[in-house]
PDBQT receptor file of N, H, CA, C and O in Angstrom, charges set to zero:
ATOM      1  N   UNK A   1      55.483  42.059  51.418  1.00  0.00    +0.000 N 
ATOM      2  CA  UNK A   1      56.714  42.522  52.037  1.00  0.00    +0.000 C 
ATOM      3  C   UNK A   1      57.880  41.911  51.264  1.00  0.00    +0.000 C 
ATOM      4  O   UNK A   1      57.802  40.772  50.804  1.00  0.00    +0.000 OA
ATOM      5  N   UNK A   2      58.950  42.670  51.128  1.00  0.00    +0.000 N 
ATOM      6  H   UNK A   2      59.013  43.596  51.501  1.00  0.00    +0.000 HD
ATOM      7  CA  UNK A   2      60.107  42.156  50.386  1.00  0.00    +0.000 C 
ATOM      8  C   UNK A   2      60.818  41.081  51.190  1.00  0.00    +0.000 C 
ATOM      9  O   UNK A   2      60.648  40.975  52.404  1.00  0.00    +0.000 OA
ATOM     10  N   UNK A   3      61.608  40.296  50.499  1.00  0.00    +0.000 N 
ATOM     11  H   UNK A   3      61.747  40.382  49.513  1.00  0.00    +0.000 HD
ATOM     12  CA  UNK A   3      62.340  39.208  51.168  1.00  0.00    +0.000 C 
ATOM     13  C   UNK A   3      63.261  39.746  52.256  1.00  0.00    +0.000 C 
ATOM     14  O   UNK A   3      63.370  39.145  53.325  1.00  0.00    +0.000 OA
ATOM     15  N   UNK A   4      63.937  40.890  51.994  1.00  0.00    +0.000 N 
ATOM     16  H   UNK A   4      63.849  41.378  51.126  1.00  0.00    +0.000 HD
ATOM     17  CA  UNK A   4      64.834  41.466  52.998  1.00  0.00    +0.000 C 
ATOM     18  C   UNK A   4      64.081  41.844  54.261  1.00  0.00    +0.000 C 
ATOM     19  O   UNK A   4      64.580  41.643  55.368  1.00  0.00    +0.000 OA
ATOM     20  N   UNK A   5      62.887  42.388  54.101  1.00  0.00    +0.000 N 
ATOM     21  H   UNK A   5      62.482  42.552  53.202  1.00  0.00    +0.000 HD
ATOM     22  CA  UNK A   5      62.075  42.758  55.256  1.00  0.00    +0.000 C 
ATOM     23  C   UNK A   5      61.639  41.545  56.049  1.00  0.00    +0.000 C 
ATOM     24  O   UNK A   5      61.647  41.569  57.280  1.00  0.00    +0.000 OA
ATOM     25  N   UNK A   6      61.260  40.488  55.358  1.00  0.00    +0.000 N 
ATOM     26  H   UNK A   6      61.253  40.468  54.358  1.00  0.00    +0.000 HD
ATOM     27  CA  UNK A   6      60.863  39.254  56.044  1.00  0.00    +0.000 C 
ATOM     28  C   UNK A   6      62.038  38.669  56.810  1.00  0.00    +0.000 C 
ATOM     29  O   UNK A   6      61.890  38.216  57.945  1.00  0.00    +0.000 OA
ATOM     30  N   UNK A   7      63.195  38.681  56.183  1.00  0.00    +0.000 N 
ATOM     31  H   UNK A   7      63.315  39.049  55.261  1.00  0.00    +0.000 HD
ATOM     32  CA  UNK A   7      64.390  38.142  56.831  1.00  0.00    +0.000 C 
ATOM     33  C   UNK A   7      64.732  38.951  58.067  1.00  0.00    +0.000 C 
ATOM     34  O   UNK A   7      65.093  38.380  59.097  1.00  0.00    +0.000 OA
ATOM     35  N   UNK A   8      64.624  40.274  57.985  1.00  0.00    +0.000 N 
ATOM     36  H   UNK A   8      64.331  40.738  57.148  1.00  0.00    +0.000 HD
ATOM     37  CA  UNK A   8      64.941  41.131  59.127  1.00  0.00    +0.000 C 
ATOM     38  C   UNK A   8      63.985  40.860  60.281  1.00  0.00    +0.000 C 
ATOM     39  O   UNK A   8      64.399  40.799  61.439  1.00  0.00    +0.000 OA
ATOM     40  N   UNK A   9      62.724  40.700  59.965  1.00  0.00    +0.000 N 
ATOM     41  H   UNK A   9      62.388  40.749  59.024  1.00  0.00    +0.000 HD
ATOM     42  CA  UNK A   9      61.732  40.446  61.013  1.00  0.00    +0.000 C 
ATOM     43  C   UNK A   9      61.971  39.079  61.643  1.00  0.00    +0.000 C 
ATOM     44  O   UNK A   9      61.887  38.932  62.862  1.00  0.00    +0.000 OA
ATOM     45  N   UNK A  10      62.265  38.085  60.822  1.00  0.00    +0.000 N 
ATOM     46  H   UNK A  10      62.333  38.204  59.831  1.00  0.00    +0.000 HD
ATOM     47  CA  UNK A  10      62.521  36.745  61.349  1.00  0.00    +0.000 C 
ATOM     48  C   UNK A  10      63.760  36.724  62.240  1.00  0.00    +0.000 C 
ATOM     49  O   UNK A  10      63.810  35.972  63.213  1.00  0.00    +0.000 OA
ATOM     50  N   UNK A  11      64.746  37.535  61.919  1.00  0.00    +0.000 N 
ATOM     51  H   UNK A  11      64.705  38.146  61.129  1.00  0.00    +0.000 HD
ATOM     52  CA  UNK A  11      65.998  37.554  62.683  1.00  0.00    +0.000 C 
ATOM     53  C   UNK A  11      65.940  38.565  63.829  1.00  0.00    +0.000 C 
ATOM     54  O   UNK A  11      66.930  38.758  64.533  1.00  0.00    +0.000 OA
ATOM     55  N   UNK A  12      64.788  39.210  64.019  1.00  0.00    +0.000 N 
ATOM     56  H   UNK A  12      63.983  39.053  63.447  1.00  0.00    +0.000 HD
ATOM     57  CA  UNK A  12      64.610  40.246  65.036  1.00  0.00    +0.000 C 
ATOM     58  C   UNK A  12      65.592  41.400  64.863  1.00  0.00    +0.000 C 
ATOM     59  O   UNK A  12      66.008  42.015  65.845  1.00  0.00    +0.000 OA
ATOM     60  N   UNK A  13      65.969  41.699  63.603  1.00  0.00    +0.000 N 
ATOM     61  H   UNK A  13      65.631  41.199  62.805  1.00  0.00    +0.000 HD
ATOM     62  CA  UNK A  13      66.841  42.830  63.306  1.00  0.00    +0.000 C 
ATOM     63  C   UNK A  13      65.996  44.078  63.109  1.00  0.00    +0.000 C 
ATOM     64  O   UNK A  13      64.806  44.007  62.802  1.00  0.00    +0.000 OA
ATOM     65  N   UNK A  14      66.642  45.223  63.295  1.00  0.00    +0.000 N 
ATOM     66  H   UNK A  14      67.609  45.281  63.545  1.00  0.00    +0.000 HD
ATOM     67  CA  UNK A  14      65.962  46.496  63.096  1.00  0.00    +0.000 C 
ATOM     68  C   UNK A  14      65.865  46.765  61.600  1.00  0.00    +0.000 C 
ATOM     69  O   UNK A  14      66.830  46.557  60.865  1.00  0.00    +0.000 OA
ATOM     70  N   UNK A  15      64.708  47.226  61.150  1.00  0.00    +0.000 N 
ATOM     71  H   UNK A  15      63.924  47.395  61.747  1.00  0.00    +0.000 HD
ATOM     72  CA  UNK A  15      64.505  47.577  59.752  1.00  0.00    +0.000 C 
ATOM     73  C   UNK A  15      64.693  49.085  59.629  1.00  0.00    +0.000 C 
ATOM     74  O   UNK A  15      64.077  49.856  60.365  1.00  0.00    +0.000 OA
ATOM     75  N   UNK A  16      65.548  49.502  58.693  1.00  0.00    +0.000 N 
ATOM     76  H   UNK A  16      66.049  48.876  58.095  1.00  0.00    +0.000 HD
ATOM     77  CA  UNK A  16      65.800  50.932  58.500  1.00  0.00    +0.000 C 
ATOM     78  C   UNK A  16      65.391  51.326  57.093  1.00  0.00    +0.000 C 
ATOM     79  O   UNK A  16      65.369  50.502  56.179  1.00  0.00    +0.000 OA
ATOM     80  N   UNK A  17      65.072  52.587  56.938  1.00  0.00    +0.000 N 
ATOM     81  H   UNK A  17      65.090  53.257  57.680  1.00  0.00    +0.000 HD
ATOM     82  CA  UNK A  17      64.631  53.075  55.635  1.00  0.00    +0.000 C 
ATOM     83  C   UNK A  17      65.819  53.248  54.699  1.00  0.00    +0.000 C 
ATOM     84  O   UNK A  17      66.969  53.347  55.127  1.00  0.00    +0.000 OA
ATOM     85  N   UNK A  18      65.508  53.280  53.423  1.00  0.00    +0.000 N 
ATOM     86  H   UNK A  18      64.574  53.200  53.075  1.00  0.00    +0.000 HD
ATOM     87  CA  UNK A  18      66.536  53.494  52.408  1.00  0.00    +0.000 C 
ATOM     88  C   UNK A  18      67.179  54.860  52.616  1.00  0.00    +0.000 C 
ATOM     89  O   UNK A  18      68.387  55.010  52.436  1.00  0.00    +0.000 OA
ATOM     90  N   UNK A  19      66.388  55.849  52.991  1.00  0.00    +0.000 N 
ATOM     91  H   UNK A  19      65.406  55.727  53.137  1.00  0.00    +0.000 HD
ATOM     92  CA  UNK A  19      66.917  57.194  53.225  1.00  0.00    +0.000 C 
ATOM     93  C   UNK A  19      67.936  57.188  54.362  1.00  0.00    +0.000 C 
ATOM     94  O   UNK A  19      68.965  57.859  54.282  1.00  0.00    +0.000 OA
ATOM     95  N   UNK A  20      67.651  56.438  55.406  1.00  0.00    +0.000 N 
ATOM     96  H   UNK A  20      66.815  55.893  55.471  1.00  0.00    +0.000 HD
ATOM     97  CA  UNK A  20      68.589  56.363  56.529  1.00  0.00    +0.000 C 
ATOM     98  C   UNK A  20      69.882  55.665  56.111  1.00  0.00    +0.000 C 
ATOM     99  O   UNK A  20      70.972  56.078  56.504  1.00  0.00    +0.000 OA
ATOM    100  N   UNK A  21      69.756  54.622  55.325  1.00  0.00    +0.000 N 
ATOM    101  H   UNK A  21      68.870  54.286  55.005  1.00  0.00    +0.000 HD
ATOM    102  CA  UNK A  21      70.945  53.911  54.832  1.00  0.00    +0.000 C 
ATOM    103  C   UNK A  21      71.790  54.854  53.979  1.00  0.00    +0.000 C 
ATOM    104  O   UNK A  21      73.012  54.886  54.119  1.00  0.00    +0.000 OA
ATOM    105  N   UNK A  22      71.147  55.624  53.095  1.00  0.00    +0.000 N 
ATOM    106  H   UNK A  22      70.154  55.599  52.982  1.00  0.00    +0.000 HD
ATOM    107  CA  UNK A  22      71.874  56.582  52.254  1.00  0.00    +0.000 C 
ATOM    108  C   UNK A  22      72.572  57.630  53.110  1.00  0.00    +0.000 C 
ATOM    109  O   UNK A  22      73.722  57.981  52.847  1.00  0.00    +0.000 OA
ATOM    110  N   UNK A  23      71.884  58.132  54.135  1.00  0.00    +0.000 N 
ATOM    111  H   UNK A  23      70.950  57.847  54.349  1.00  0.00    +0.000 HD
ATOM    112  CA  UNK A  23      72.474  59.142  55.017  1.00  0.00    +0.000 C 
ATOM    113  C   UNK A  23      73.674  58.576  55.766  1.00  0.00    +0.000 C 
ATOM    114  O   UNK A  23      74.688  59.255  55.923  1.00  0.00    +0.000 OA
ATOM    115  N   UNK A  24      73.560  57.339  56.225  1.00  0.00    +0.000 N 
ATOM    116  H   UNK A  24      72.736  56.787  56.097  1.00  0.00    +0.000 HD
ATOM    117  CA  UNK A  24      74.674  56.705  56.939  1.00  0.00    +0.000 C 
ATOM    118  C   UNK A  24      75.859  56.455  56.008  1.00  0.00    +0.000 C 
ATOM    119  O   UNK A  24      77.010  56.628  56.406  1.00  0.00    +0.000 OA
ATOM    120  N   UNK A  25      75.579  56.050  54.777  1.00  0.00    +0.000 N 
ATOM    121  H   UNK A  25      74.643  55.909  54.454  1.00  0.00    +0.000 HD
ATOM    122  CA  UNK A  25      76.659  55.842  53.808  1.00  0.00    +0.000 C 
ATOM    123  C   UNK A  25      77.358  57.162  53.483  1.00  0.00    +0.000 C 
ATOM    124  O   UNK A  25      78.579  57.207  53.331  1.00  0.00    +0.000 OA
ATOM    125  N   UNK A  26      76.573  58.232  53.380  1.00  0.00    +0.000 N 
ATOM    126  H   UNK A  26      75.582  58.195  53.504  1.00  0.00    +0.000 HD
ATOM    127  CA  UNK A  26      77.149  59.556  53.128  1.00  0.00    +0.000 C 
ATOM    128  C   UNK A  26      78.053  59.957  54.289  1.00  0.00    +0.000 C 
ATOM    129  O   UNK A  26      79.146  60.484  54.077  1.00  0.00    +0.000 OA
ATOM    130  N   UNK A  27      77.602  59.709  55.503  1.00  0.00    +0.000 N 
ATOM    131  H   UNK A  27      76.715  59.282  55.675  1.00  0.00    +0.000 HD
ATOM    132  CA  UNK A  27      78.402  60.039  56.694  1.00  0.00    +0.000 C 
ATOM    133  C   UNK A  27      79.695  59.217  56.727  1.00  0.00    +0.000 C 
ATOM    134  O   UNK A  27      80.750  59.733  57.095  1.00  0.00    +0.000 OA
ATOM    135  N   UNK A  28      79.613  57.961  56.348  1.00  0.00    +0.000 N 
ATOM    136  H   UNK A  28      78.756  57.542  56.048  1.00  0.00    +0.000 HD
ATOM    137  CA  UNK A  28      80.807  57.109  56.296  1.00  0.00    +0.000 C 
ATOM    138  C   UNK A  28      81.804  57.673  55.291  1.00  0.00    +0.000 C 
ATOM    139  O   UNK A  28      83.002  57.731  55.571  1.00  0.00    +0.000 OA
ATOM    140  N   UNK A  29      81.314  58.094  54.111  1.00  0.00    +0.000 N 
ATOM    141  H   UNK A  29      80.341  58.047  53.884  1.00  0.00    +0.000 HD
ATOM    142  CA  UNK A  29      82.212  58.681  53.111  1.00  0.00    +0.000 C 
ATOM    143  C   UNK A  29      82.880  59.939  53.647  1.00  0.00    +0.000 C 
ATOM    144  O   UNK A  29      84.071  60.156  53.423  1.00  0.00    +0.000 OA
ATOM    145  N   UNK A  30      82.113  60.775  54.360  1.00  0.00    +0.000 N 
ATOM    146  H   UNK A  30      81.146  60.598  54.542  1.00  0.00    +0.000 HD
ATOM    147  CA  UNK A  30      82.679  61.994  54.949  1.00  0.00    +0.000 C 
ATOM    148  C   UNK A  30      83.763  61.646  55.964  1.00  0.00    +0.000 C 
ATOM    149  O   UNK A  30      84.837  62.249  55.958  1.00  0.00    +0.000 OA
ATOM    150  N   UNK A  31      83.491  60.690  56.822  1.00  0.00    +0.000 N 
ATOM    151  H   UNK A  31      82.619  60.200  56.826  1.00  0.00    +0.000 HD
ATOM    152  CA  UNK A  31      84.465  60.291  57.839  1.00  0.00    +0.000 C 
ATOM    153  C   UNK A  31      85.711  59.679  57.205  1.00  0.00    +0.000 C 
ATOM    154  O   UNK A  31      86.826  59.918  57.669  1.00  0.00    +0.000 OA
ATOM    155  N   UNK A  32      85.525  58.893  56.148  1.00  0.00    +0.000 N 
ATOM    156  H   UNK A  32      84.619  58.700  55.772  1.00  0.00    +0.000 HD
ATOM    157  CA  UNK A  32      86.677  58.319  55.450  1.00  0.00    +0.000 C 
ATOM    158  C   UNK A  32      87.533  59.415  54.828  1.00  0.00    +0.000 C 
ATOM    159  O   UNK A  32      88.762  59.334  54.840  1.00  0.00    +0.000 OA
ATOM    160  N   UNK A  33      86.877  60.446  54.281  1.00  0.00    +0.000 N 
ATOM    161  H   UNK A  33      85.879  60.512  54.271  1.00  0.00    +0.000 HD
ATOM    162  CA  UNK A  33      87.600  61.568  53.688  1.00  0.00    +0.000 C 
ATOM    163  C   UNK A  33      88.395  62.320  54.754  1.00  0.00    +0.000 C 
ATOM    164  O   UNK A  33      89.558  62.661  54.537  1.00  0.00    +0.000 OA
ATOM    165  N   UNK A  34      87.771  62.578  55.903  1.00  0.00    +0.000 N 
ATOM    166  H   UNK A  34      86.827  62.301  56.079  1.00  0.00    +0.000 HD
ATOM    167  CA  UNK A  34      88.456  63.258  57.007  1.00  0.00    +0.000 C 
ATOM    168  C   UNK A  34      89.630  62.417  57.495  1.00  0.00    +0.000 C 
ATOM    169  O   UNK A  34      90.716  62.942  57.737  1.00  0.00    +0.000 OA
ATOM    170  N   UNK A  35      89.414  61.120  57.638  1.00  0.00    +0.000 N 
ATOM    171  H   UNK A  35      88.531  60.693  57.441  1.00  0.00    +0.000 HD
ATOM    172  CA  UNK A  35      90.491  60.225  58.070  1.00  0.00    +0.000 C 
ATOM    173  C   UNK A  35      91.651  60.260  57.079  1.00  0.00    +0.000 C 
ATOM    174  O   UNK A  35      92.813  60.294  57.484  1.00  0.00    +0.000 OA
ATOM    175  N   UNK A  36      91.347  60.252  55.805  1.00  0.00    +0.000 N 
ATOM    176  H   UNK A  36      90.403  60.225  55.476  1.00  0.00    +0.000 HD
ATOM    177  CA  UNK A  36      92.385  60.336  54.781  1.00  0.00    +0.000 C 
ATOM    178  C   UNK A  36      93.169  61.629  54.885  1.00  0.00    +0.000 C 
ATOM    179  O   UNK A  36      94.393  61.629  54.760  1.00  0.00    +0.000 OA
ATOM    180  N   UNK A  37      92.462  62.739  55.116  1.00  0.00    +0.000 N 
ATOM    181  H   UNK A  37      91.467  62.739  55.217  1.00  0.00    +0.000 HD
ATOM    182  CA  UNK A  37      93.134  64.031  55.264  1.00  0.00    +0.000 C 
ATOM    183  C   UNK A  37      94.026  64.044  56.492  1.00  0.00    +0.000 C 
ATOM    184  O   UNK A  37      95.146  64.551  56.439  1.00  0.00    +0.000 OA
ATOM    185  N   UNK A  38      93.546  63.498  57.589  1.00  0.00    +0.000 N 
ATOM    186  H   UNK A  38      92.636  63.087  57.633  1.00  0.00    +0.000 HD
ATOM    187  CA  UNK A  38      94.336  63.463  58.828  1.00  0.00    +0.000 C 
ATOM    188  C   UNK A  38      95.555  62.566  58.662  1.00  0.00    +0.000 C 
ATOM    189  O   UNK A  38      96.632  62.878  59.170  1.00  0.00    +0.000 OA
ATOM    190  N   UNK A  39      95.389  61.457  57.955  1.00  0.00    +0.000 N 
ATOM    191  H   UNK A  39      94.514  61.204  57.543  1.00  0.00    +0.000 HD
ATOM    192  CA  UNK A  39      96.515  60.556  57.710  1.00  0.00    +0.000 C 
ATOM    193  C   UNK A  39      97.583  61.273  56.891  1.00  0.00    +0.000 C 
ATOM    194  O   UNK A  39      98.772  61.169  57.190  1.00  0.00    +0.000 OA
ATOM    195  N   UNK A  40      97.160  61.996  55.863  1.00  0.00    +0.000 N 
ATOM    196  H   UNK A  40      96.194  62.081  55.620  1.00  0.00    +0.000 HD
ATOM    197  CA  UNK A  40      98.095  62.761  55.042  1.00  0.00    +0.000 C 
ATOM    198  C   UNK A  40      98.791  63.827  55.884  1.00  0.00    +0.000 C 
ATOM    199  O   UNK A  40      99.998  64.034  55.754  1.00  0.00    +0.000 OA
ATOM    200  N   UNK A  41      98.036  64.498  56.741  1.00  0.00    +0.000 N 
ATOM    201  H   UNK A  41      97.055  64.330  56.847  1.00  0.00    +0.000 HD
ATOM    202  CA  UNK A  41      98.595  65.523  57.619  1.00  0.00    +0.000 C 
ATOM    203  C   UNK A  41      99.670  64.928  58.534  1.00  0.00    +0.000 C 
ATOM    204  O   UNK A  41     100.727  65.529  58.723  1.00  0.00    +0.000 OA
ATOM    205  N   UNK A  42      99.405  63.776  59.086  1.00  0.00    +0.000 N 
ATOM    206  H   UNK A  42      98.546  63.288  58.932  1.00  0.00    +0.000 HD
ATOM    207  CA  UNK A  42     100.374  63.110  59.965  1.00  0.00    +0.000 C 
ATOM    208  C   UNK A  42     101.642  62.774  59.187  1.00  0.00    +0.000 C 
ATOM    209  O   UNK A  42     102.746  62.980  59.691  1.00  0.00    +0.000 OA
ATOM    210  N   UNK A  43     101.500  62.265  57.978  1.00  0.00    +0.000 N 
ATOM    211  H   UNK A  43     100.603  62.098  57.568  1.00  0.00    +0.000 HD
ATOM    212  CA  UNK A  43     102.667  61.927  57.161  1.00  0.00    +0.000 C 
ATOM    213  C   UNK A  43     103.497  63.170  56.853  1.00  0.00    +0.000 C 
ATOM    214  O   UNK A  43     104.727  63.120  56.890  1.00  0.00    +0.000 OA
ATOM    215  N   UNK A  44     102.838  64.275  56.553  1.00  0.00    +0.000 N 
ATOM    216  H   UNK A  44     101.840  64.316  56.523  1.00  0.00    +0.000 HD
ATOM    217  CA  UNK A  44     103.548  65.532  56.279  1.00  0.00    +0.000 C 
ATOM    218  C   UNK A  44     104.288  66.000  57.521  1.00  0.00    +0.000 C 
ATOM    219  O   UNK A  44     105.442  66.419  57.433  1.00  0.00    +0.000 OA
ATOM    220  N   UNK A  45     103.638  65.932  58.674  1.00  0.00    +0.000 N 
ATOM    221  H   UNK A  45     102.700  65.591  58.745  1.00  0.00    +0.000 HD
ATOM    222  CA  UNK A  45     104.280  66.355  59.918  1.00  0.00    +0.000 C 
ATOM    223  C   UNK A  45     105.451  65.450  60.279  1.00  0.00    +0.000 C 
ATOM    224  O   UNK A  45     106.481  65.932  60.749  1.00  0.00    +0.000 OA
ATOM    225  N   UNK A  46     105.306  64.154  60.067  1.00  0.00    +0.000 N 
ATOM    226  H   UNK A  46     104.469  63.762  59.685  1.00  0.00    +0.000 HD
ATOM    227  CA  UNK A  46     106.422  63.231  60.328  1.00  0.00    +0.000 C 
ATOM    228  C   UNK A  46     107.622  63.588  59.461  1.00  0.00    +0.000 C 
ATOM    229  O   UNK A  46     108.758  63.595  59.936  1.00  0.00    +0.000 OA
ATOM    230  N   UNK A  47     107.371  63.883  58.200  1.00  0.00    +0.000 N 
ATOM    231  H   UNK A  47     106.449  63.877  57.814  1.00  0.00    +0.000 HD
ATOM    232  CA  UNK A  47     108.447  64.259  57.287  1.00  0.00    +0.000 C 
ATOM    233  C   UNK A  47     109.089  65.576  57.728  1.00  0.00    +0.000 C 
ATOM    234  O   UNK A  47     110.310  65.722  57.666  1.00  0.00    +0.000 OA
ATOM    235  N   UNK A  48     108.278  66.527  58.169  1.00  0.00    +0.000 N 
ATOM    236  H   UNK A  48     107.286  66.408  58.219  1.00  0.00    +0.000 HD
ATOM    237  CA  UNK A  48     108.813  67.806  58.644  1.00  0.00    +0.000 C 
ATOM    238  C   UNK A  48     109.691  67.603  59.874  1.00  0.00    +0.000 C 
ATOM    239  O   UNK A  48     110.749  68.224  59.984  1.00  0.00    +0.000 OA
ATOM    240  N   UNK A  49     109.276  66.758  60.782  1.00  0.00    +0.000 N 
ATOM    241  H   UNK A  49     108.417  66.254  60.692  1.00  0.00    +0.000 HD
ATOM    242  CA  UNK A  49     110.072  66.466  61.978  1.00  0.00    +0.000 C 
ATOM    243  C   UNK A  49     111.380  65.800  61.576  1.00  0.00    +0.000 C 
ATOM    244  O   UNK A  49     112.436  66.135  62.112  1.00  0.00    +0.000 OA
ATOM    245  N   UNK A  50     111.320  64.865  60.645  1.00  0.00    +0.000 N 
ATOM    246  H   UNK A  50     110.462  64.592  60.210  1.00  0.00    +0.000 HD
ATOM    247  CA  UNK A  50     112.532  64.180  60.181  1.00  0.00    +0.000 C 
ATOM    248  C   UNK A  50     113.518  65.175  59.575  1.00  0.00    +0.000 C 
ATOM    249  O   UNK A  50     114.711  65.132  59.873  1.00  0.00    +0.000 OA
ATOM    250  N   UNK A  51     113.023  66.061  58.735  1.00  0.00    +0.000 N 
ATOM    251  H   UNK A  51     112.053  66.096  58.493  1.00  0.00    +0.000 HD
ATOM    252  CA  UNK A  51     113.881  67.074  58.106  1.00  0.00    +0.000 C 
ATOM    253  C   UNK A  51     114.450  68.011  59.166  1.00  0.00    +0.000 C 
ATOM    254  O   UNK A  51     115.628  68.364  59.123  1.00  0.00    +0.000 OA
ATOM    255  N   UNK A  52     113.607  68.412  60.116  1.00  0.00    +0.000 N 
ATOM    256  H   UNK A  52     112.650  68.126  60.151  1.00  0.00    +0.000 HD
ATOM    257  CA  UNK A  52     114.069  69.287  61.197  1.00  0.00    +0.000 C 
ATOM    258  C   UNK A  52     115.172  68.645  62.016  1.00  0.00    +0.000 C 
ATOM    259  O   UNK A  52     116.141  69.311  62.380  1.00  0.00    +0.000 OA
ATOM    260  N   UNK A  53     115.040  67.380  62.306  1.00  0.00    +0.000 N 
ATOM    261  H   UNK A  53     114.253  66.839  62.010  1.00  0.00    +0.000 HD
ATOM    262  CA  UNK A  53     116.069  66.666  63.074  1.00  0.00    +0.000 C 
ATOM    263  C   UNK A  53     117.364  66.563  62.276  1.00  0.00    +0.000 C 
ATOM    264  O   UNK A  53     118.451  66.712  62.833  1.00  0.00    +0.000 OA
ATOM    265  N   UNK A  54     117.252  66.310  60.980  1.00  0.00    +0.000 N 
ATOM    266  H   UNK A  54     116.368  66.189  60.527  1.00  0.00    +0.000 HD
ATOM    267  CA  UNK A  54     118.447  66.236  60.132  1.00  0.00    +0.000 C 
ATOM    268  C   UNK A  54     119.176  67.570  60.109  1.00  0.00    +0.000 C 
ATOM    269  O   UNK A  54     120.401  67.609  60.216  1.00  0.00    +0.000 OA
ATOM    270  N   UNK A  55     118.434  68.665  59.971  1.00  0.00    +0.000 N 
ATOM    271  H   UNK A  55     117.438  68.633  59.884  1.00  0.00    +0.000 HD
ATOM    272  CA  UNK A  55     119.047  69.995  59.940  1.00  0.00    +0.000 C 
ATOM    273  C   UNK A  55     119.716  70.306  61.271  1.00  0.00    +0.000 C 
ATOM    274  O   UNK A  55     120.779  70.926  61.308  1.00  0.00    +0.000 OA
ATOM    275  N   UNK A  56     119.090  69.873  62.364  1.00  0.00    +0.000 N 
ATOM    276  H   UNK A  56     118.226  69.370  62.334  1.00  0.00    +0.000 HD
ATOM    277  CA  UNK A  56     119.659  70.116  63.691  1.00  0.00    +0.000 C 
ATOM    278  C   UNK A  56     120.978  69.362  63.831  1.00  0.00    +0.000 C 
ATOM    279  O   UNK A  56     121.926  69.885  64.419  1.00  0.00    +0.000 OA
ATOM    280  N   UNK A  57     121.053  68.151  63.306  1.00  0.00    +0.000 N 
ATOM    281  H   UNK A  57     120.283  67.726  62.829  1.00  0.00    +0.000 HD
ATOM    282  CA  UNK A  57     122.278  67.356  63.369  1.00  0.00    +0.000 C 
ATOM    283  C   UNK A  57     123.380  67.961  62.502  1.00  0.00    +0.000 C 
ATOM    284  O   UNK A  57     124.558  67.893  62.852  1.00  0.00    +0.000 OA
ATOM    285  N   UNK A  58     122.997  68.551  61.374  1.00  0.00    +0.000 N 
ATOM    286  H   UNK A  58     122.040  68.606  61.089  1.00  0.00    +0.000 HD
ATOM    287  CA  UNK A  58     123.971  69.131  60.453  1.00  0.00    +0.000 C 
ATOM    288  C   UNK A  58     124.593  70.393  61.049  1.00  0.00    +0.000 C 
ATOM    289  O   UNK A  58     125.797  70.608  60.911  1.00  0.00    +0.000 OA
ATOM    290  N   UNK A  59     123.795  71.224  61.703  1.00  0.00    +0.000 N 
ATOM    291  H   UNK A  59     122.817  71.050  61.815  1.00  0.00    +0.000 HD
ATOM    292  CA  UNK A  59     124.315  72.495  62.230  1.00  0.00    +0.000 C 
ATOM    293  C   UNK A  59     124.974  72.376  63.568  1.00  0.00    +0.000 C 
ATOM    294  O   UNK A  59     125.448  73.372  64.114  1.00  0.00    +0.000 OA
TER     295      UNK A  59
């Protein structure tokens, strides 16, 4: 058994397969990408609101 497996068993941690770790890392990357897109969307909307308020004050 590999050292990591022995350590996990000694610490009573759950042992997961490499495939599961890869799938979870892929999901994390997807979520980070979505979060980045949403953050950008919020910044664009904030700027649009700011411009809209400025135009309202001007007219």
